[in-house]
ZAFI-852827 format. One record per residue: x, y, z of N, C-alpha, C in turn; residue in one letter. Coordinates in pm, whole numbers, plus 50000, padded with zeros to 5 digits. Example, Ala and Ser with C-alpha at 12.3 -4.5 7.8 and 13.67 -1.06 7.14 Angstrom:
BEGIN
513194943150780512304955050780513204967050780A;512854977550708513674989450714512905000350787S;
***
This chain:
BEGIN
080095049991431079835038991522079255044491652X;078225038291703077625042491830077995032491938X;077565035292059077825026392171077225012592147X;076145012092068075444999392048075944991691926X;076904997191853077514990191741078864984991787X;078914972891842080174967991896081214966091787X;082444970491812083494968591715083874953891706X;084464950091593084874936091579086024932991675X;086904942591696088004940991792087854952191894X;087494949092018087244959592116088504967592149X;088294980092185089364989292221089524989092373X;090694985092420090914983992565090974997492636X;091035008492560091105021592623089725027492647X;088685020392605087315025292620086515015492706X;085785020792803084935012492890083915005192803X;083864992092817082934984192737081494987792768X;081184990592893079804992492932079245006092895X;080025016992914079445030192893080135038392785X;081325034492742082035041692637082965052692686X;083065054592816083975064592872085415059192864X;086405067792888087785062792890087945052293000X;088545041092964088715030093060089975032093143X;089955026493261091115026393349091625011993352X;092845009493301093334995593293093304987993426X;093484995093536093464988493667092084984593716X;091064988793645089684985893687088984975893597X;089724969393510089114959593419088444948493500X;087274944393453086544933193514087064920393451X;087494910993532088024898393481086934887693486X;086314885193371085234875393364085814861493342X;085414852193427085884838393417084934830093331X;085524821693249084794811893171085464798493195X;084684787693192085224774493221084814764593112X;085594753693107085294742693016085844729993077X;085264718793040085764705893086087224704593040X;088074699493125089514698393095089774690092971X;090764694292896091224686492783090404687792656X;089494697292649088664698592528089394705792416X;090474712992447091244719892346090474730892274X;089704738592347088894749092287089744761292250X;089234769192158089864781792118089984790892240X;091134797692256091354806392372091504821092333X;091584824092205091784837792156093034844192215X;093984836092258095224841292312095204844292461X;094074842392527094004844792671094614832692743X;095334835092853095934823892926094884814892991X;095154801992994094244792093049094864786093175X;094074785193281094484778093401093914764093392X;094794754293386094354740393369094314733393504X;093214726993530093034718793650092694704693605X;092574695893698092294681893665090964680293593X;089934686893643088594684693586088104695893495X;088684708093506088214718793419089304729093395X;089174735693282090054746693245089324759793270X;090064770093310089484783193336090234793793256X;089484802993200090064814093127089474826793184X;090304837093202089834849993255090054860593149X;088964867093111088994877293006088814890993070X;089814899793057089654913293113088744921793024X;087714927393086086764935993015087034950293062X;087464959292970087804972793011086594980293066X;086834987693174085764995793230086345007993299X;085495017593324085895029993389085575029193539X;086005039393609085765039793753084275040193786X;083505047793708082065048993735081365035493722X;081715027793620081075014493602081515004893712X;082765005793756083194997393868082405000993993X;082225013994017081465018294135079995014094126X;079415014694004078035010093987077914995394021X;078894987493982078884973194012078964970994163X;079834978194229079954976994375078654981194444X;078024991794392076754996194449075674985594431X;075664978994316074674968294291074854956894390X;076094953194418076364942494515075914946794654X;076234959094691075834964094823074324964594836X;073654969094729072194969694732071574955794747X;072204945694688071694932094701071724927594847X;072824930594915072904926895057071934934895142X;071734947595109070754955795181069354950095159X;069044946295035067744940295005067524927395081X;068584919295090068514906795167068194909695313X;068934919095372068714922395513067344928695536X;066974937995450065674944695465064524934795452X;064644925795356063604915595339063514906295459X;064664902495513064664893695630064034900795751X;064374913495768063784921195879062274922595859X;061864925595736060424926895708059714913595735X;060334902495697059734889495724059614886795873X;060634890795947060624888996093059534897596156X;059404910196108058374919096162056974914196127X;056834907996010055534902595970055094891796067X;056044884096119055704873696217055224879896348X;055714892096380055274898896502053844903896483X;053574909596366052244915096338051224903896319X;051604893196249050734881796224051374869296283X;051124866696410051794855596478051524841896415X;050504840696335050174827896274051084824196158X;051954833196115052854830096003053844819196043X;054224811395946055174800595973056574806095995X;057464797496036058854801396063059624805395940X;059114802795822059824806195700059624820395653X;058894828495730058604842195688059874850395673X;060844848395759062104855795750062844852195622X;062934839395591063614834995469062874839795344X;061554838895347060774843595232060974858595213X;060974866095322061224880495314062594883595256X;063604875995296064964877995243064994875595093X;064364864895048064324861794905063584872694829X;062464877094881061704887794814062534900594808X;063244903694915064094915694916065174915094809X;065824903594793066864901994691066264902994551X;065114896794531064464896994398064084911294360X;063544918794455063174932694427064404940794386X;065494939194459066724946494426067264942094290X;067214929194260067704924394130066914930694016X;065604931594029064794938093926065124952893915X;065324959494029065664973694027067014976093959X;067994967893989069324969193927069234966393777X;068514955993738068364952693595067654963993521X;066624969693582065904980793519066824992893502X;067594995993604068505007393597069555005293489X;070094993193479071094990393375070494991793236X;069294986793218068644987893088068335002393054X;067845009793150067485023793130068715032193098X;069855028993158071065036893138071715034493002X;071385023192938071965020392807073325013892811X;073795010092929075105003592939075034989592878X;076114985592814076164972292754076514961992861X;075944949992851076264939392948077654933592921X;078304929093028079634923093014079594910692927X;078504903292931078384891092852078314893592703X;078124906092660078074909392518079434913992464X;080454914092548081804917892507082264907992398X;082694912892281082984903992168083874891792199X;084984893192274085754880992304084964870792387X;084104875692477083284866592558082314859192466X;081694866392374080744860292281081454849492198X;082634852692146083384842992063083774830692144X;084234832792267084634821392351083424812792388X;082284819092414081074811292445080654803192324X;080764808892206080424801692084081384789992060X;082634791492109083624780892093083444769492194X;082564771392293082294760792388082574763992533X;083134775692563083374779692700082024783592763X;081894782192895080654785692963080964793293091X;079924799193147080074806193274080234795893385X;080994798993490081124789693602079754786493662X;079554774393702078284770293762077214766393663X;077514766893535076514763393434076844749893375X;
***
């Protein structure tokens, strides 16, 4: 079995993303939601019931390096946002005819550039996405969805 042949039942002692030994305290808890009262399959994971929706949190095993990569990706997104906003602001100084939205456009462009860079790095590294974790796949097939969808 290779890193790309997902087991039918994942091993909690192995990082899902890279295959290194996992640290139980660093598991990523992915939330999935469903309209309340649908009675969907839970695979044994506890469900938080609210008036309008149910939430389930699935722990995805990961190692320290993958947790740090995730934190770095978040930090890079904020740096991209700030750098883009600054570049947009400076563009207004160089070209005074630009509209007031140059700062916002620069911020969006900065975030998009970082998102592409992070996605490229993840693909190049061969790490598996959290959304491909077998319990997540099964729960999504049963009707659970990501928050905000």
